[in-house]
Backbone as CSV, one residue per row, in Angstrom:
resi,resn,N_x,N_y,N_z,CA_x,CA_y,CA_z,C_x,C_y,C_z
1,MET,84.895,23.820,174.800,85.540,22.811,174.027,84.959,21.430,174.316
2,ILE,84.654,21.111,175.555,84.082,19.809,175.894,82.558,19.909,175.797
3,ASP,81.968,18.967,175.085,80.521,18.968,174.896,79.791,18.298,176.052
4,HIS,80.285,17.135,176.485,79.651,16.438,177.600,80.650,15.483,178.247
5,VAL,80.288,15.013,179.441,81.105,14.093,180.212,80.204,12.964,180.678
6,SER,80.749,11.749,180.729,79.999,10.588,181.216,80.786,9.885,182.302
7,VAL,80.086,9.392,183.309,80.713,8.567,184.342,79.935,7.270,184.479
8,ALA,80.647,6.214,184.786,80.035,4.912,185.001,79.576,4.800,186.449
9,VAL,78.431,4.147,186.637,77.879,3.936,187.972,77.367,2.501,188.080
10,SER,77.361,1.961,189.288,76.930,0.581,189.489,75.451,0.460,189.837
11,ASP,74.845,1.532,190.307,73.430,1.547,190.695,72.823,2.829,190.150
12,LEU,72.082,2.718,189.053,71.582,3.906,188.365,70.620,4.718,189.235
13,ALA,69.729,4.072,189.956,68.766,4.809,190.793,69.484,5.572,191.902
14,GLN,70.428,4.921,192.574,71.184,5.579,193.645,71.996,6.747,193.080
15,ALA,72.669,6.520,191.971,73.491,7.569,191.373,72.629,8.723,190.860
16,ALA,71.477,8.426,190.289,70.588,9.487,189.795,70.116,10.372,190.945
17,ALA,69.763,9.758,192.076,69.339,10.536,193.243,70.501,11.391,193.762
18,PHE,71.697,10.817,193.815,72.881,11.549,194.259,73.130,12.747,193.349
19,TYR,73.190,12.512,192.052,73.527,13.590,191.130,72.408,14.621,190.990
20,GLU,71.168,14.225,191.134,70.092,15.236,191.140,70.316,16.234,192.268
21,ALA,70.645,15.727,193.452,70.865,16.602,194.616,72.136,17.427,194.466
22,VAL,73.215,16.824,193.977,74.512,17.479,193.892,74.568,18.513,192.762
23,LEU,73.929,18.210,191.657,73.988,19.100,190.506,72.969,20.232,190.560
24,ALA,71.924,20.082,191.362,70.888,21.127,191.460,71.454,22.487,191.862
25,PRO,72.318,22.586,192.880,72.869,23.905,193.219,73.658,24.541,192.071
26,LEU,74.175,23.713,191.172,74.957,24.207,190.039,74.079,24.563,188.843
27,GLY,72.765,24.384,188.988,71.843,24.734,187.923,71.614,23.648,186.893
28,LEU,72.054,22.424,187.192,71.853,21.312,186.270,70.693,20.450,186.754
29,ALA,69.841,20.038,185.834,68.673,19.216,186.165,68.665,17.956,185.299
30,ARG,67.917,16.969,185.743,67.764,15.748,184.956,66.935,16.087,183.716
31,LEU,67.505,15.805,182.545,66.824,16.103,181.290,66.445,14.854,180.505
32,VAL,67.199,13.770,180.691,66.970,12.537,179.948,67.058,11.356,180.911
33,THR,66.093,10.462,180.824,66.138,9.221,181.593,65.871,8.072,180.636
34,ARG,66.823,7.164,180.568,66.687,5.969,179.741,66.948,4.754,180.614
35,GLU,66.828,3.584,180.047,66.970,2.350,180.815,68.300,2.251,181.550
36,SER,69.389,2.666,180.915,70.690,2.506,181.559,71.526,3.784,181.568
37,THR,70.876,4.932,181.383,71.604,6.188,181.405,70.688,7.337,181.808
38,VAL,71.274,8.340,182.440,70.556,9.554,182.822,71.441,10.735,182.438
39,GLY,70.823,11.746,181.816,71.563,12.927,181.402,71.103,14.168,182.147
40,PHE,72.051,14.971,182.596,71.782,16.212,183.331,72.349,17.383,182.546
41,GLY,71.704,18.532,182.675,72.231,19.717,182.027,71.353,20.921,182.276
42,LYS,71.654,21.995,181.563,70.859,23.216,181.624,69.902,23.270,180.444
43,ASN,70.444,23.168,179.232,69.633,23.190,178.017,69.670,21.866,177.270
44,TYR,70.707,21.109,177.457,70.868,19.782,176.863,71.752,18.980,177.818
45,PRO,71.743,17.650,177.715,72.540,16.845,178.637,74.040,17.073,178.448
46,GLU,74.676,17.576,179.499,76.109,17.836,179.503,76.854,16.847,180.398
47,PHE,76.124,16.241,181.326,76.708,15.328,182.303,75.845,14.071,182.317
48,TRP,76.452,12.941,181.973,75.727,11.673,181.890,76.242,10.700,182.945
49,ILE,75.326,9.883,183.471,75.713,8.725,184.270,75.236,7.492,183.505
50,ASN,76.094,6.491,183.436,75.815,5.290,182.650,75.963,4.048,183.514
51,LEU,74.927,3.228,183.548,74.923,2.006,184.337,75.927,1.004,183.781
52,ARG,76.748,0.459,184.676,77.677,-0.615,184.347,77.489,-1.694,185.403
53,LEU,76.643,-2.676,185.089,76.342,-3.747,186.033,77.613,-4.481,186.437
54,GLY,77.745,-4.772,187.716,78.890,-5.503,188.230,80.159,-4.682,188.331
55,MET,80.041,-3.379,188.146,81.220,-2.512,188.200,81.742,-2.436,189.634
56,PRO,83.039,-2.669,189.835,83.594,-2.490,191.183,83.737,-1.003,191.482
57,PRO,83.889,-0.631,192.748,84.113,0.782,193.072,85.331,1.328,192.325
58,VAL,85.247,2.579,191.937,86.347,3.244,191.240,87.459,3.511,192.250
59,SER,88.679,3.224,191.880,89.815,3.495,192.755,89.996,4.999,192.917
60,GLN,90.165,5.458,194.141,90.364,6.877,194.393,91.710,7.366,193.882
61,SER,92.559,6.462,193.459,93.882,6.859,192.990,93.978,6.947,191.465
62,THR,92.854,6.949,190.773,92.903,7.005,189.306,93.448,8.333,188.804
63,GLY,93.294,9.386,189.588,93.738,10.702,189.160,92.705,11.440,188.328
64,VAL,91.610,10.789,188.016,90.572,11.403,187.202,89.552,12.087,188.102
65,HIS,89.206,13.312,187.745,88.090,13.958,188.418,87.429,14.926,187.453
66,ILE,86.187,15.247,187.752,85.397,16.153,186.924,85.119,17.397,187.740
67,CYS,85.431,18.543,187.181,85.230,19.817,187.867,84.110,20.595,187.179
68,LEU,83.169,21.060,187.974,82.021,21.807,187.463,82.030,23.223,188.032
69,ARG,81.690,24.192,187.227,81.725,25.596,187.626,80.511,25.938,188.484
70,ALA,80.776,26.637,189.578,79.734,27.106,190.492,79.642,28.628,190.412
71,ARG,78.481,29.158,190.694,78.219,30.597,190.636,79.017,31.366,191.677
72,ASP,79.112,30.795,192.900,79.757,31.503,194.001,80.123,30.509,195.106
73,GLU,80.707,31.016,196.180,81.142,30.145,197.276,79.974,29.439,197.956
74,ASP,78.838,30.114,198.098,77.667,29.460,198.692,77.236,28.254,197.869
75,THR,77.329,28.360,196.558,76.964,27.251,195.681,77.937,26.090,195.841
76,VAL,79.213,26.389,195.984,80.207,25.339,196.229,79.871,24.617,197.527
77,ARG,79.547,25.366,198.560,79.205,24.750,199.850,77.927,23.911,199.739
78,ALA,76.941,24.380,198.979,75.696,23.620,198.794,75.959,22.317,198.035
79,PHE,76.796,22.375,197.021,77.205,21.184,196.271,77.817,20.153,197.222
80,TYR,78.765,20.584,198.035,79.484,19.702,198.948,78.531,19.099,199.998
81,ALA,77.676,19.933,200.569,76.718,19.443,201.570,75.780,18.411,200.959
82,ALA,75.311,18.663,199.745,74.419,17.709,199.071,75.152,16.393,198.802
83,ALA,76.413,16.475,198.413,77.178,15.253,198.150,77.278,14.391,199.404
84,LEU,77.627,14.998,200.523,77.775,14.225,201.762,76.436,13.716,202.274
85,ALA,75.371,14.473,202.050,74.048,14.070,202.523,73.422,12.964,201.674
86,HIS,73.958,12.728,200.472,73.344,11.765,199.557,74.283,10.615,199.177
87,GLY,75.152,10.232,200.096,75.961,9.034,199.894,77.360,9.267,199.387
88,GLY,77.754,10.522,199.180,79.116,10.823,198.766,80.049,10.884,199.964
89,THR,81.327,10.921,199.696,82.313,11.044,200.761,83.252,12.214,200.467
90,ASP,83.820,12.725,201.527,84.704,13.882,201.440,85.960,13.576,200.637
91,ALA,86.314,14.512,199.758,87.585,14.437,199.037,88.289,15.790,199.095
92,GLY,87.747,16.700,199.914,88.312,18.041,200.059,87.217,19.035,200.379
93,ALA,87.129,19.443,201.637,86.065,20.348,202.095,86.136,21.700,201.380
94,PRO,85.017,22.416,201.342,85.017,23.734,200.699,86.060,24.661,201.317
95,GLY,86.743,25.374,200.443,87.721,26.324,200.931,88.547,26.923,199.816
96,PRO,89.333,27.936,200.165,90.199,28.564,199.167,91.365,27.638,198.813
97,ARG,91.767,27.713,197.557,92.882,26.904,197.063,93.699,27.733,196.082
98,GLN,94.909,27.300,195.859,95.771,27.969,194.887,96.072,27.009,193.746
99,ALA,95.671,27.369,192.550,95.999,26.583,191.364,97.288,27.125,190.758
100,ALA,97.688,26.558,189.664,98.925,26.975,189.020,98.897,28.434,188.596
101,MET,97.723,28.929,188.188,97.668,30.282,187.639,96.768,31.251,188.396
102,THR,95.942,30.738,189.300,95.024,31.631,190.001,94.502,30.980,191.283
103,ALA,93.996,31.807,192.160,93.325,31.298,193.361,91.881,30.962,193.006
104,TYR,91.331,30.009,193.739,89.928,29.648,193.530,89.349,29.116,194.834
105,TYR,88.036,28.909,194.838,87.326,28.344,195.979,86.654,27.077,195.465
106,GLY,86.928,25.944,196.100,86.380,24.696,195.589,86.128,23.674,196.667
107,ALA,85.448,22.614,196.268,85.172,21.469,197.137,85.175,20.214,196.280
108,PHE,85.631,19.118,196.875,85.740,17.840,196.186,84.939,16.785,196.951
109,ALA,84.343,15.847,196.195,83.649,14.719,196.806,83.777,13.504,195.898
110,PHE,83.705,12.338,196.503,83.582,11.101,195.746,82.109,10.719,195.724
111,ASP,81.585,10.338,194.559,80.206,9.863,194.492,80.151,8.460,195.097
112,PRO,78.961,7.845,195.210,78.871,6.518,195.838,79.719,5.441,195.166
113,ASP,80.106,5.640,193.898,80.952,4.671,193.193,82.428,5.004,193.253
114,GLY,82.781,6.172,193.784,84.176,6.564,193.874,84.632,7.550,192.814
115,ASN,83.720,7.990,191.926,84.067,9.012,190.946,84.296,10.333,191.669
116,LYS,85.396,11.024,191.366,85.731,12.280,192.043,85.154,13.462,191.265
117,ILE,84.368,14.269,191.980,83.765,15.446,191.362,84.126,16.680,192.202
118,GLU,84.146,17.818,191.554,84.516,19.066,192.206,83.584,20.166,191.738
119,ALA,83.338,21.116,192.620,82.673,22.367,192.252,83.651,23.482,192.552
120,VAL,83.737,24.463,191.646,84.724,25.525,191.772,84.134,26.863,191.359
121,THR,84.591,27.917,192.041,84.280,29.276,191.633,85.557,30.094,191.773
122,PHE,85.669,31.110,190.957,86.868,31.936,190.970,86.528,33.324,191.499
123,PRO,87.323,33.814,192.461,87.042,35.151,193.012,87.183,36.232,191.935
124,ARG,86.451,37.291,192.124,86.499,38.393,191.141,87.389,39.485,191.625
């Protein structure tokens, strides 16, 4: 149902390096690079970062986060490790969780601007 998602960033080069590392385990690669935007995806850009000069850090209390599907638990752990190694901060270490309708395995991180991202896989 959702075609693509965009997040605002204050430093495009820093954010592009962060997201290249974080999205690689999930199978997403940089597909488009423009002056103030970078698009990542598998076949077409599904995840965009957009430069917003002078943007203050995003409040961690906005309640907004983006969840991306991972192949398996190892991929979730790789996503999380890449986030912390490339300027992200912990928002929930990899582990099992219970959602409203099913159990899942996920990890959460804040990007360098404070955008909350998650990787998730569902047990079979």
